[in-house]
One Martini backbone bead per residue (centre of mass of N, CA, C, O) as a GRO file, in nm:
protein
  278
    1MET     BB    1  -1.962   6.064  -7.159
    2ASN     BB    2  -1.817   6.335  -7.059
    3ASP     BB    3  -1.845   6.650  -6.879
    4THR     BB    4  -1.656   6.789  -7.130
    5VAL     BB    5  -1.477   7.067  -7.250
    6ILE     BB    6  -1.277   7.128  -7.533
    7VAL     BB    7  -0.968   7.324  -7.611
    8GLY     BB    8  -0.771   7.463  -7.854
    9VAL     BB    9  -0.429   7.583  -7.786
   10ASP     BB   10  -0.164   7.853  -7.905
   11GLY     BB   11  -0.208   8.189  -7.852
   12SER     BB   12  -0.396   8.284  -8.041
   13PRO     BB   13  -0.665   8.480  -8.094
   14SER     BB   14  -0.847   8.246  -8.191
   15SER     BB   15  -0.801   8.054  -7.944
   16LEU     BB   16  -0.898   8.259  -7.729
   17ALA     BB   17  -1.184   8.281  -7.841
   18ALA     BB   18  -1.242   7.979  -7.792
   19VAL     BB   19  -1.229   7.994  -7.485
   20ASP     BB   20  -1.480   8.162  -7.445
   21VAL     BB   21  -1.679   7.963  -7.574
   22ALA     BB   22  -1.607   7.714  -7.402
   23ALA     BB   23  -1.683   7.841  -7.131
   24ASP     BB   24  -1.978   7.887  -7.199
   25GLU     BB   25  -2.047   7.588  -7.261
   26ALA     BB   26  -1.970   7.473  -6.986
   27ARG     BB   27  -2.160   7.644  -6.816
   28LEU     BB   28  -2.428   7.555  -6.949
   29ARG     BB   29  -2.362   7.234  -6.874
   30GLY     BB   30  -2.196   7.189  -6.609
   31ALA     BB   31  -1.896   7.174  -6.700
   32GLY     BB   32  -1.587   7.111  -6.784
   33LEU     BB   33  -1.253   7.237  -6.866
   34ARG     BB   34  -1.018   7.163  -7.139
   35ILE     BB   35  -0.690   7.249  -7.206
   36VAL     BB   36  -0.529   7.209  -7.530
   37HIS     BB   37  -0.191   7.096  -7.621
   38ALA     BB   38   0.015   7.048  -7.906
   39PHE     BB   39   0.324   6.858  -7.976
   40SER     BB   40   0.585   6.739  -8.204
   41ARG     BB   41   0.825   6.882  -8.041
   42PRO     BB   42   1.022   6.953  -7.777
   43THR     BB   43   1.087   7.251  -7.878
   44ASP     BB   44   0.779   7.343  -7.854
   45LEU     BB   45   0.822   7.314  -7.529
   46ASP     BB   46   0.821   7.606  -7.399
   47PRO     BB   47   0.773   7.848  -7.163
   48MET     BB   48   0.554   8.001  -7.326
   49ILE     BB   49   0.320   7.791  -7.317
   50HIS     BB   50   0.260   7.825  -7.016
   51GLY     BB   51   0.164   8.115  -7.050
   52VAL     BB   52  -0.065   8.052  -7.244
   53LEU     BB   53  -0.224   7.863  -7.056
   54ALA     BB   54  -0.259   8.066  -6.828
   55GLN     BB   55  -0.415   8.271  -6.997
   56ALA     BB   56  -0.648   8.084  -7.070
   57GLU     BB   57  -0.737   8.017  -6.783
   58GLN     BB   58  -0.797   8.307  -6.692
   59ARG     BB   59  -1.004   8.367  -6.909
   60ALA     BB   60  -1.206   8.148  -6.820
   61HIS     BB   61  -1.247   8.252  -6.533
   62ASP     BB   62  -1.354   8.532  -6.619
   63ARG     BB   63  -1.595   8.419  -6.786
   64ALA     BB   64  -1.629   8.156  -6.563
   65PRO     BB   65  -1.676   8.153  -6.260
   66GLY     BB   66  -1.599   7.834  -6.113
   67LEU     BB   67  -1.466   7.681  -6.321
   68GLU     BB   68  -1.357   7.375  -6.420
   69ILE     BB   69  -0.997   7.341  -6.477
   70ALA     BB   70  -0.787   7.195  -6.728
   71ARG     BB   71  -0.476   7.045  -6.846
   72THR     BB   72  -0.327   6.958  -7.177
   73VAL     BB   73  -0.003   6.821  -7.267
   74ALA     BB   74   0.068   6.679  -7.591
   75PRO     BB   75   0.204   6.455  -7.791
   76GLY     BB   76   0.151   6.541  -8.130
   77GLU     BB   77  -0.080   6.568  -8.346
   78THR     BB   78  -0.355   6.743  -8.361
   79LEU     BB   79  -0.559   6.525  -8.445
   80THR     BB   80  -0.475   6.308  -8.242
   81VAL     BB   81  -0.520   6.466  -7.981
   82LEU     BB   82  -0.814   6.564  -8.022
   83SER     BB   83  -0.939   6.289  -8.075
   84SER     BB   84  -0.866   6.166  -7.803
   85GLU     BB   85  -1.007   6.385  -7.623
   86SER     BB   86  -1.302   6.343  -7.751
   87ARG     BB   87  -1.374   6.076  -7.596
   88HIS     BB   88  -1.407   6.277  -7.315
   89ALA     BB   89  -1.636   6.455  -7.463
   90THR     BB   90  -1.911   6.683  -7.550
   91LEU     BB   91  -1.703   6.912  -7.664
   92ALA     BB   92  -1.534   7.078  -7.933
   93VAL     BB   93  -1.295   7.358  -7.956
   94VAL     BB   94  -1.207   7.587  -8.224
   95GLY     BB   95  -1.032   7.788  -8.418
   96GLU     BB   96  -0.978   7.929  -8.727
   97ARG     BB   97  -0.698   8.043  -8.630
   98GLY     BB   98  -0.324   8.032  -8.617
   99ARG     BB   99   0.005   7.933  -8.577
  100SER     BB  100   0.017   7.625  -8.471
  101GLY     BB  101  -0.110   7.323  -8.499
  102PHE     BB  102  -0.405   7.447  -8.446
  103GLY     BB  103  -0.325   7.604  -8.660
  104ASN     BB  104  -0.453   7.617  -8.975
  105LEU     BB  105  -0.701   7.430  -8.991
  106LEU     BB  106  -0.851   7.564  -9.255
  107LEU     BB  107  -0.594   7.515  -9.455
  108GLY     BB  108  -0.672   7.219  -9.423
  109SER     BB  109  -0.784   6.885  -9.307
  110THR     BB  110  -0.815   6.868  -8.997
  111VAL     BB  111  -1.107   6.969  -8.940
  112VAL     BB  112  -1.246   6.766  -9.125
  113GLN     BB  113  -1.145   6.511  -8.983
  114LEU     BB  114  -1.252   6.580  -8.701
  115ALA     BB  115  -1.552   6.607  -8.781
  116ALA     BB  116  -1.566   6.307  -8.902
  117HIS     BB  117  -1.380   6.143  -8.648
  118GLY     BB  118  -1.473   6.239  -8.405
  119HIS     BB  119  -1.636   6.190  -8.064
  120CYS     BB  120  -1.759   6.482  -8.105
  121PRO     BB  121  -1.863   6.771  -8.130
  122LEU     BB  122  -1.774   7.055  -8.348
  123LEU     BB  123  -1.652   7.384  -8.272
  124VAL     BB  124  -1.617   7.662  -8.491
  125VAL     BB  125  -1.461   7.969  -8.462
  126ARG     BB  126  -1.642   8.204  -8.662
  127GLY     BB  127  -1.702   8.495  -8.748
  128ARG     BB  128  -2.016   8.688  -8.671
  129PRO     BB  129  -2.215   8.670  -8.432
  130ALA     BB  130  -2.553   8.700  -8.349
  131PRO     BB  131  -2.649   8.764  -8.035
  132ARG     BB  132  -2.982   8.778  -8.121
  133GLY     BB  133  -2.984   8.530  -8.271
  134PRO     BB  134  -3.038   8.238  -8.396
  135LEU     BB  135  -3.049   7.901  -8.436
  136LEU     BB  136  -2.905   7.710  -8.698
  137LEU     BB  137  -3.051   7.446  -8.898
  138ALA     BB  138  -2.932   7.201  -9.114
  139VAL     BB  139  -3.148   7.033  -9.334
  140ASP     BB  140  -3.131   6.680  -9.502
  141GLY     BB  141  -3.228   6.378  -9.383
  142SER     BB  142  -2.995   6.258  -9.247
  143PRO     BB  143  -2.849   6.096  -8.993
  144ALA     BB  144  -2.665   6.335  -8.919
  145GLY     BB  145  -2.899   6.541  -8.916
  146ASN     BB  146  -3.049   6.414  -8.676
  147ALA     BB  147  -2.824   6.461  -8.471
  148ALA     BB  148  -2.815   6.770  -8.512
  149ALA     BB  149  -3.100   6.826  -8.409
  150GLY     BB  150  -3.056   6.742  -8.117
  151PHE     BB  151  -2.834   6.946  -8.059
  152ALA     BB  152  -2.988   7.208  -8.136
  153PHE     BB  153  -3.210   7.191  -7.924
  154ALA     BB  154  -3.024   7.185  -7.677
  155GLU     BB  155  -2.874   7.452  -7.738
  156ALA     BB  156  -3.120   7.640  -7.745
  157ALA     BB  157  -3.202   7.582  -7.453
  158LEU     BB  158  -2.941   7.680  -7.316
  159ARG     BB  159  -2.958   7.978  -7.456
  160GLY     BB  160  -3.254   8.085  -7.508
  161VAL     BB  161  -3.327   8.030  -7.821
  162PRO     BB  162  -3.421   8.022  -8.125
  163LEU     BB  163  -3.517   7.799  -8.399
  164VAL     BB  164  -3.384   7.741  -8.730
  165ALA     BB  165  -3.520   7.527  -8.969
  166MET     BB  166  -3.333   7.450  -9.268
  167HIS     BB  167  -3.444   7.384  -9.610
  168VAL     BB  168  -3.280   7.313  -9.917
  169TRP     BB  169  -3.393   7.320 -10.262
  170ASN     BB  170  -3.368   7.148 -10.590
  171THR     BB  171  -3.389   7.005 -10.905
  172TRP     BB  172  -3.080   6.915 -10.943
  173SER     BB  173  -3.098   6.699 -10.688
  174GLU     BB  174  -3.273   6.519 -10.843
  175PRO     BB  175  -3.343   6.178 -10.969
  176THR     BB  176  -3.466   6.278 -11.219
  177PRO     BB  177  -3.485   6.231 -11.536
  178TYR     BB  178  -3.342   6.358 -11.824
  179GLU     BB  179  -3.498   6.400 -12.160
  180GLY     BB  180  -3.362   6.663 -12.263
  181PRO     BB  181  -3.324   6.980 -12.406
  182ALA     BB  182  -3.652   7.004 -12.447
  183ASP     BB  183  -3.664   6.919 -12.117
  184PRO     BB  184  -3.690   7.086 -11.864
  185LEU     BB  185  -3.686   7.010 -11.535
  186ASN     BB  186  -3.926   7.210 -11.447
  187VAL     BB  187  -4.124   7.031 -11.636
  188VAL     BB  188  -4.085   6.729 -11.566
  189VAL     BB  189  -4.145   6.811 -11.287
  190ASP     BB  190  -4.326   6.830 -10.981
  191LEU     BB  191  -4.311   7.098 -10.784
  192ASP     BB  192  -4.532   7.060 -10.574
  193ARG     BB  193  -4.449   6.775 -10.489
  194LEU     BB  194  -4.164   6.846 -10.405
  195ARG     BB  195  -4.233   7.055 -10.191
  196GLU     BB  196  -4.393   6.862 -10.011
  197ARG     BB  197  -4.162   6.662  -9.957
  198HIS     BB  198  -3.968   6.872  -9.823
  199GLN     BB  199  -4.160   6.953  -9.600
  200ARG     BB  200  -4.171   6.676  -9.467
  201LEU     BB  201  -3.873   6.648  -9.409
  202LEU     BB  202  -3.859   6.888  -9.218
  203GLU     BB  203  -4.073   6.797  -9.013
  204GLU     BB  204  -3.941   6.514  -8.948
  205ALA     BB  205  -3.665   6.624  -8.834
  206VAL     BB  206  -3.809   6.775  -8.571
  207ALA     BB  207  -4.026   6.597  -8.431
  208PRO     BB  208  -3.852   6.422  -8.216
  209TRP     BB  209  -3.771   6.711  -8.054
  210ARG     BB  210  -4.007   6.912  -8.004
  211ASP     BB  211  -4.164   6.780  -7.763
  212GLY     BB  212  -3.899   6.776  -7.566
  213ARG     BB  213  -3.880   7.115  -7.647
  214PRO     BB  214  -4.109   7.346  -7.566
  215GLU     BB  215  -3.909   7.601  -7.510
  216VAL     BB  216  -3.860   7.591  -7.817
  217SER     BB  217  -3.855   7.802  -8.076
  218VAL     BB  218  -3.989   7.722  -8.407
  219GLU     BB  219  -3.862   7.756  -8.743
  220LEU     BB  220  -3.974   7.682  -9.064
  221ARG     BB  221  -3.745   7.669  -9.352
  222LEU     BB  222  -3.828   7.687  -9.700
  223GLU     BB  223  -3.606   7.656  -9.989
  224ARG     BB  224  -3.557   7.752 -10.330
  225ALA     BB  225  -3.213   7.684 -10.397
  226ARG     BB  226  -2.895   7.726 -10.342
  227VAL     BB  227  -2.774   7.572 -10.084
  228ARG     BB  228  -2.511   7.714  -9.993
  229HIS     BB  229  -2.601   8.007 -10.037
  230ALA     BB  230  -2.846   8.011  -9.846
  231LEU     BB  231  -2.702   7.923  -9.584
  232LEU     BB  232  -2.481   8.140  -9.576
  233ASP     BB  233  -2.677   8.376  -9.562
  234ALA     BB  234  -2.817   8.285  -9.288
  235THR     BB  235  -2.554   8.312  -9.099
  236ARG     BB  236  -2.557   8.630  -9.063
  237ASP     BB  237  -2.820   8.596  -8.839
  238ALA     BB  238  -2.653   8.403  -8.659
  239GLN     BB  239  -2.495   8.241  -8.369
  240LEU     BB  240  -2.547   7.943  -8.493
  241VAL     BB  241  -2.446   7.651  -8.678
  242VAL     BB  242  -2.596   7.332  -8.759
  243THR     BB  243  -2.442   7.020  -8.872
  244GLY     BB  244  -2.379   6.755  -9.043
  245ALA     BB  245  -2.117   6.541  -9.147
  246ARG     BB  246  -2.332   6.419  -9.360
  247GLY     BB  247  -2.487   6.417  -9.637
  248HIS     BB  248  -2.729   6.353  -9.870
  249GLY     BB  249  -2.590   6.162 -10.120
  250GLY     BB  250  -2.298   6.160 -10.112
  251PHE     BB  251  -1.984   6.103 -10.140
  252THR     BB  252  -1.828   5.834  -9.991
  253GLY     BB  253  -1.524   5.963  -9.989
  254MET     BB  254  -1.619   6.183  -9.813
  255LEU     BB  255  -1.585   6.323  -9.508
  256LEU     BB  256  -1.774   6.555  -9.609
  257GLY     BB  257  -2.004   6.741  -9.694
  258SER     BB  258  -2.024   7.018  -9.892
  259VAL     BB  259  -2.188   7.191  -9.695
  260SER     BB  260  -2.015   7.158  -9.443
  261GLN     BB  261  -1.759   7.275  -9.570
  262ALA     BB  262  -1.871   7.553  -9.645
  263LEU     BB  263  -1.932   7.637  -9.354
  264LEU     BB  264  -1.642   7.612  -9.237
  265TYR     BB  265  -1.522   7.834  -9.449
  266HIS     BB  266  -1.795   8.063  -9.483
  267ALA     BB  267  -1.935   8.133  -9.243
  268GLY     BB  268  -2.084   8.402  -9.038
  269CYS     BB  269  -2.058   8.179  -8.810
  270PRO     BB  270  -2.050   7.953  -8.604
  271VAL     BB  271  -1.967   7.590  -8.614
  272THR     BB  272  -2.148   7.278  -8.590
  273VAL     BB  273  -2.041   6.940  -8.600
  274VAL     BB  274  -2.237   6.635  -8.641
  275ARG     BB  275  -2.237   6.313  -8.584
  276GLY     BB  276  -2.345   6.023  -8.673
  277THR     BB  277  -2.434   5.656  -8.672
  278GLU     BB  278  -2.348   5.544  -8.969
   0.00000   0.00000   0.00000
């Protein structure tokens, strides 16, 4: 994988904000930045887009002076172009909203498909990041979640910020059989044993990475709550949330786990989705 950060640009305020984030990420990594624009029809490639790309490039230079910057203008649908470019990138960055092409990513399935099938982690710039907040890692114990943990530790080290590894659980997601209306699930199951098991899951998720990143301050946060609600609430105080591309035990036909999709659509800060190797 090349040391290149790519960013999708269409001239919208959202995509220009993504350029700022992508420039920061490239600078942190000592990587180059590639500004990418896709067009589906020749008429879409008018002189205005060259001005847009020039504006984006100047913005990146102002944000990170000395950054190596290249441009790619390619024919094709947004997903096809970005997916192809992601083969040669360490990180892809897109904005939450736009005009066309890269625009309206979150209004359809493009960003979900790119997060699920792209060849590098995808950072979606959305919400209002807390500049002094921690990096939030959503832990679920899945293979994709393990890959996300590695990315989160590296990103926290690059940014010089603490990491909050958060695992949310509840009895309704447990495989314990329900014995009837007279036996509420919180009576049937052993809550203390469940809590201990989820605590171990959380500890084991960060253990492979913690020793290798001693400079990263780590807080383990275990909550019994509704998973999506608790994680979305935690994103309000974070500068970035990192999640795996597929949750543990999700529907096999889903491109992303439901928690990952909820974060992409509703998180209060930027979201990075990391694919596992499963």
